[in-house]
C-alpha positions in Angstrom: 0.0 0.0 0.0 1.1 3.6 -0.6 -0.2 7.1 -0.1 0.5 9.8 -2.7 0.5 13.5 -1.9 0.8 16.2 -4.6 3.1 19.1 -3.6 4.3 22.4 -5.0 7.8 23.8 -4.6 7.6 27.0 -2.6 11.3 27.6 -2.1 14.8 26.6 -3.4 17.1 29.0 -1.6 20.8 28.2 -2.2 23.7 28.2 0.3 21.7 28.2 3.5 24.3 26.4 5.5 26.9 28.5 7.3 29.6 25.9 6.6 28.8 24.5 3.2 27.4 26.7 0.4 26.8 23.6 -1.7 23.7 22.7 0.4 20.3 23.7 -1.0 17.1 23.6 1.0 13.9 22.8 -0.8 10.5 23.6 0.6 7.3 21.8 -0.6 3.7 22.4 0.4 0.6 20.3 -0.3 -1.5 21.2 -3.3 -5.0 22.3 -2.3 -7.7 23.9 -4.3 -11.3 24.5 -3.1 -14.2 24.7 -5.5 -14.9 28.4 -5.4 -15.9 28.8 -9.0 -12.3 29.3 -10.0 -10.7 27.3 -12.8 -9.0 24.4 -11.2 -7.7 21.0 -12.1 -10.1 18.3 -10.8 -7.0 16.3 -9.7 -5.9 19.2 -7.3 -9.3 19.2 -5.6 -9.1 15.5 -5.0 -5.5 15.6 -3.6 -6.5 18.5 -1.3 -9.5 16.6 0.0 -8.4 13.0 0.3 -4.6 12.9 0.8 -2.2 14.2 3.5 -1.5 17.9 3.7 1.4 19.7 5.2 4.9 20.9 4.3 8.2 19.2 3.6 11.6 20.7 4.0 14.9 19.0 3.1 18.5 19.9 2.6 20.1 18.6 -0.6 23.9 18.4 -1.4 23.7 16.1 -4.5 24.1 18.5 -7.5 21.8 16.4 -9.7 19.0 16.4 -7.1 19.3 20.1 -6.6 18.6 20.7 -10.3 15.5 18.6 -10.2 13.5 21.0 -8.1 12.0 24.2 -9.6 10.1 27.0 -7.9 6.3 26.6 -8.4 6.6 23.2 -10.1 4.4 20.4 -8.7 5.6 17.0 -7.6 4.1 13.7 -6.4 5.4 12.4 -3.1 4.7 8.8 -2.5 4.8 7.3 1.0 5.5 3.6 1.4 6.2 1.6 4.5 9.9 1.0 5.0 11.4 -2.1 6.7 13.0 -1.6 10.1 
């Protein structure tokens, strides 16, 4: 079993570590759209209503992983149980 959350990138500040400028912090927030007569993607309303909501913040040092995240782009985050 897995749970999927759709998230949007709110921040990609570079060099937030005092000792290592190669570290980048990404910040993601859950996608949520209410039906208020606005144009919206039906998928976003479903994710906002039926999946986890919250924020995710992580430091990344891997150069390839840093380039993957872009401000305002959306990403799927999948939660699966991990072995002990």
